[in-house]
C-alpha positions in Angstrom: 0.0 0.0 0.0 2.9 2.4 0.8 4.4 1.7 -2.6 1.1 2.6 -4.3 1.0 5.9 -2.5 4.6 6.7 -3.4 3.9 6.0 -7.1 0.8 8.1 -7.1 2.7 11.0 -5.5 5.5 10.8 -8.1 3.0 10.8 -10.9 1.3 13.9 -9.5 4.6 15.7 -9.1 5.4 14.8 -12.8 2.2 16.2 -14.0 2.6 19.4 -12.1 6.2 19.8 -13.4 5.1 19.4 -17.0 2.4 22.0 -16.6 4.9 24.4 -15.1 7.3 23.8 -18.0 4.5 24.3 -20.6 3.8 27.7 -19.0 7.4 28.8 -19.5 7.4 28.0 -23.3 6.7 31.1 -25.3 4.3 30.6 -28.1 5.2 32.1 -31.5 3.5 35.4 -32.0 3.5 36.5 -35.7 2.6 40.0 -34.7 5.5 40.5 -32.3 7.9 43.3 -33.1 11.2 42.3 -34.7 14.3 43.7 -33.2 16.6 45.4 -35.8 19.6 47.7 -36.0 19.4 50.7 -38.4 21.5 53.5 -39.8 20.4 56.9 -40.8 20.9 57.8 -44.5 23.2 60.8 -44.6 25.0 62.7 -47.3 28.8 62.2 -47.0 31.8 62.9 -49.3 33.5 59.9 -50.5 36.8 59.8 -52.4 35.5 57.8 -55.4 38.1 56.0 -57.4 37.6 53.1 -59.8 40.1 50.8 -61.4 39.7 49.5 -65.0 41.8 47.4 -67.4 43.2 48.6 -70.7 45.5 47.6 -73.5 48.5 49.6 -74.7 48.5 50.5 -78.4 51.1 52.2 -80.7 50.2 55.7 -81.7 50.5 54.5 -85.4 50.4 50.9 -86.5 50.1 49.3 -90.0 50.7 46.0 -91.7 52.7 46.5 -94.8 50.9 45.0 -97.8 51.7 45.5 -101.5 49.0 47.2 -103.7 49.6 44.7 -106.5 50.4 41.1 -107.0 53.8 40.0 -108.1 57.2 38.5 -107.4 59.6 40.3 -104.9 62.7 41.5 -106.6 64.0 43.8 -103.8 63.4 43.5 -100.0 64.9 45.6 -97.2 63.4 44.9 -93.8 65.6 46.0 -91.0 63.9 43.8 -88.4 63.4 45.7 -85.1 65.1 48.9 -86.3 63.8 52.4 -86.8 63.1 53.4 -90.4 62.2 56.8 -91.8 59.1 57.7 -93.6 59.4 57.0 -97.4 62.1 54.3 -97.0 61.6 51.6 -99.7 60.8 48.3 -98.0 60.1 46.1 -101.0 59.8 46.1 -104.8 57.9 43.8 -107.1 58.7 42.8 -110.6 57.5 45.6 -112.9 59.3 44.7 -116.2 56.0 44.5 -118.1 54.8 47.8 -116.7 58.1 49.5 -117.6 57.8 48.2 -121.2 54.2 49.6 -121.4 55.5 52.9 -120.0 58.2 53.1 -122.6 55.7 52.3 -125.4 53.3 55.0 -124.1 56.0 57.6 -123.9 57.1 56.9 -127.5 53.5 57.3 -128.7 53.2 60.4 -126.7 56.3 61.9 -128.4 54.8 61.2 -131.8 51.4 62.6 -130.8 53.0 65.8 -129.6 54.9 66.3 -132.9 51.6 65.7 -134.8 49.8 68.2 -132.6 52.4 70.9 -133.1 52.5 70.3 -136.9 48.7 70.5 -137.1 48.7 73.7 -135.0 50.9 75.4 -137.5 48.8 74.1 -140.4 45.7 75.4 -138.7 47.2 78.8 -138.4 47.6 79.1 -142.2 44.2 77.3 -142.7 45.9 74.2 -144.0 43.6 72.0 -142.0 40.2 72.4 -140.4 39.6 72.8 -136.6 38.3 69.3 -136.2 41.6 67.7 -137.4 43.6 69.7 -135.0 41.2 68.9 -132.1 41.6 65.2 -132.9 45.4 65.5 -132.7 45.2 67.4 -129.4 42.8 64.8 -128.0 45.3 62.1 -129.0 48.0 63.8 -126.9 45.8 64.1 -123.8 44.7 60.4 -124.1 48.3 59.1 -124.3 49.3 61.4 -121.4 46.6 59.7 -119.4 47.9 56.3 -120.4 51.4 57.3 -119.2 50.1 58.6 -115.9 48.1 55.4 -115.4 51.0 53.1 -116.1 53.2 55.1 -113.8 50.7 54.7 -111.0 50.7 50.9 -111.5 54.5 51.0 -111.2 54.3 52.9 -108.0 52.0 50.3 -106.6 54.8 47.7 -107.0 56.9 49.7 -104.5 56.2 49.4 -100.8 57.4 52.3 -98.7 57.3 53.1 -95.0 54.2 55.3 -94.5 55.7 57.0 -91.4 58.8 56.9 -89.2 58.6 53.9 -86.9 60.0 50.7 -85.7 59.7 47.8 -88.2 58.7 44.4 -87.1 59.8 40.9 -88.2 60.1 40.0 -91.9 57.3 37.6 -93.1 58.5 37.0 -96.7 61.7 36.5 -98.7 63.1 37.8 -102.0 61.7 35.8 -104.9 58.4 35.0 -103.2 55.2 35.7 -105.2 52.9 37.7 -103.0 49.4 39.2 -103.3 47.7 42.2 -101.8 46.7 40.1 -98.8 50.3 39.1 -97.9 51.9 40.9 -94.9 55.5 41.8 -95.6 56.1 43.2 -92.1 54.6 45.6 -89.5 55.6 49.1 -88.6 54.8 51.0 -85.4 55.4 54.4 -84.1 56.5 54.0 -80.5 57.4 57.6 -79.8 53.9 58.2 -78.4 51.7 55.4 -76.9 48.0 55.3 -76.5 45.6 53.1 -74.6 41.9 52.2 -75.0 39.7 51.2 -72.1 36.0 51.0 -71.3 34.0 52.0 -68.3 30.4 51.5 -67.4 28.1 54.3 -68.4 27.3 55.1 -64.8 30.9 56.4 -64.4 30.7 58.7 -67.4 31.4 61.7 -65.1 34.8 60.2 -64.3 36.2 61.0 -67.8 36.7 64.2 -69.6 39.0 65.1 -72.6 42.2 66.6 -71.3 41.9 65.0 -67.8 45.1 63.5 -66.3 44.9 59.9 -65.1 47.2 57.4 -63.4 48.3 54.3 -65.4 50.3 51.3 -64.3 51.7 48.6 -66.6 53.3 45.2 -66.1 56.6 46.7 -67.5 56.6 49.5 -64.9 55.5 47.4 -62.0 53.8 49.5 -59.4 55.2 52.8 -60.8 52.4 55.0 -62.1 52.6 56.9 -65.3 50.6 60.0 -66.0 48.3 59.8 -69.1 45.9 62.3 -70.7 42.5 61.5 -72.0 42.5 62.5 -75.7 39.1 61.2 -76.9 35.8 59.7 -75.8 33.7 57.6 -78.1 30.5 59.7 -78.8 28.2 56.7 -78.2 27.7 54.0 -75.6 28.4 50.3 -76.7 24.8 48.9 -76.7 25.9 45.3 -76.0 27.8 46.1 -72.8 26.5 49.6 -71.9 30.1 50.7 -71.6 31.8 53.9 -72.8 35.1 53.6 -74.8 37.9 56.1 -73.8 41.3 56.7 -75.4 44.3 58.1 -73.5 47.9 59.0 -74.6 51.0 58.6 -72.5 54.8 58.1 -72.9 56.8 55.2 -71.5 59.0 52.2 -72.4 56.1 49.8 -72.9 55.4 47.5 -75.8 52.1 47.7 -77.6 49.7 45.0 -76.4 50.8 45.2 -72.8 48.2 44.9 -70.1 47.6 48.1 -68.1 45.5 49.4 -65.3 43.8 52.8 -65.2 42.8 54.6 -62.0 40.0 57.2 -62.4 38.7 59.6 -59.8 35.4 61.4 -60.1 35.7 64.7 -61.9 33.1 66.6 -59.8 32.9 65.1 -56.3 29.4 65.3 -54.8 28.0 64.1 -51.4 26.6 60.6 -51.7 24.4 58.3 -49.6 26.4 55.2 -48.7 25.0 52.0 -47.1 26.6 48.7 -46.2 26.9 46.3 -49.2 25.1 43.5 -47.3 21.8 45.5 -46.9 21.2 45.2 -50.7 18.7 42.5 -51.6 19.4 41.5 -55.2 16.4 40.5 -57.4 16.1 39.4 -61.0 14.8 42.7 -62.1 15.8 45.2 -59.3 17.7 45.8 -56.1 15.9 46.4 -52.8 16.7 47.6 -49.3 14.5 47.6 -46.2 13.7 50.9 -44.4 11.7 51.8 -41.3 8.5 53.6 -42.1 6.0 54.4 -39.3 7.5 51.7 -37.1 7.1 49.1 -39.9 9.4 47.5 -42.4 9.1 48.7 -46.0 10.9 47.3 -49.0 12.0 49.9 -51.6 13.7 49.6 -55.0 17.0 51.4 -55.3 19.7 52.0 -57.9 23.3 51.7 -57.0 26.5 53.5 -58.1 30.0 53.6 -56.7 31.2 50.7 -54.5 33.9 50.2 -51.9 34.9 47.0 -50.2 32.2 47.3 -47.6 29.7 49.9 -48.8 27.7 50.9 -51.9 26.3 54.2 -53.1 22.6 54.6 -53.5 21.8 56.9 -56.4 18.0 56.5 -56.5 15.3 55.2 -54.2 16.6 56.4 -50.8 16.0 59.8 -49.2 18.2 61.6 -46.7 17.1 60.8 -43.1 15.6 57.4 -44.0 16.3 54.6 -41.4 17.9 51.7 -43.2 17.8 48.3 -41.6 21.4 46.9 -41.4 20.9 43.9 -39.0 17.9 41.6 -38.5 16.4 42.1 -42.0 16.3 38.4 -42.5 13.4 38.1 -40.0 11.3 40.9 -41.4 8.8 41.1 -44.3 7.0 44.0 -45.8 4.8 45.6 -43.1 6.5 43.8 -40.2 6.4 45.7 -36.8 9.9 46.7 -35.8 11.8 47.3 -32.5 14.8 49.5 -33.0 17.9 48.3 -31.3 21.1 50.0 -32.2 21.5 53.0 -34.5 24.8 52.8 -36.4 26.7 55.8 -37.8 28.0 56.1 -41.4 31.5 55.9 -40.1 30.7 52.5 -38.7 29.5 51.1 -42.0 32.0 52.5 -44.4 35.3 52.0 -42.7 
């Protein structure tokens, strides 16, 4: 009997303990306020600087091609050396053209004699005007043939179009080449240029005449000063980028990889928020702000970025409270309980 009483007492105590424990368990309340940390959107000046990649180009660069087909009879390619403008690089066989030129010149001499004789006869009315006009026309026609043949001969000669450094020889004497054959390349390395592209949102960072910093693999970490010389007057539709050209001087070979450092031309105060508060979407970007004690999702547009912060260019107003912690537990319209208020210095450093 005593054992029965002890068992009953133990059961009673267990039931009481379970009820007490059930009382201590908090039930989920969907209407409860969510504790969040916020920061106040303020205007602040940020030293904006972006880094983009570029390729070094020679100021002038051409591939030397003949303007006619033929066999090479003369070749003078000083590989890797500087050549002056007008230097003859190669000549093609022009024996047939030279023969045509000699024939045309002989015909021209005879035509001139006939024209002068007919001019004298016309003066004494020995012939009519039409006969003289025909002889004069014959002179002009043959002169045109001579000029045409001379132009064909000039096309068999390849000259350096400008003073520059010639590249490696691609052909040999005696080879038959066409207008598509590359004899060599020539580049003007006295002045270098570089092309690079930037997103259209950074269009204010570039301006013709602006000085920029450039580093190349050849110069290591040393920065070279370049000058923006031209900006493409339209945006590339496929990438929404803007193409920019700059000139600079340095001992760098064309084709070298380079980095360009650009700062904003007209620095203006910006609204900066932590990068992790941006909620990416397939069509837009959103952040969560506090509005009348509730969470509100707003669409924003972003601009300049740092390692920890991003600029908001549209969608956020000065003085708005932006949720920076706890936003994973809120939805649009959720009641909020403000915990900490962080400063801009805390989020951008």
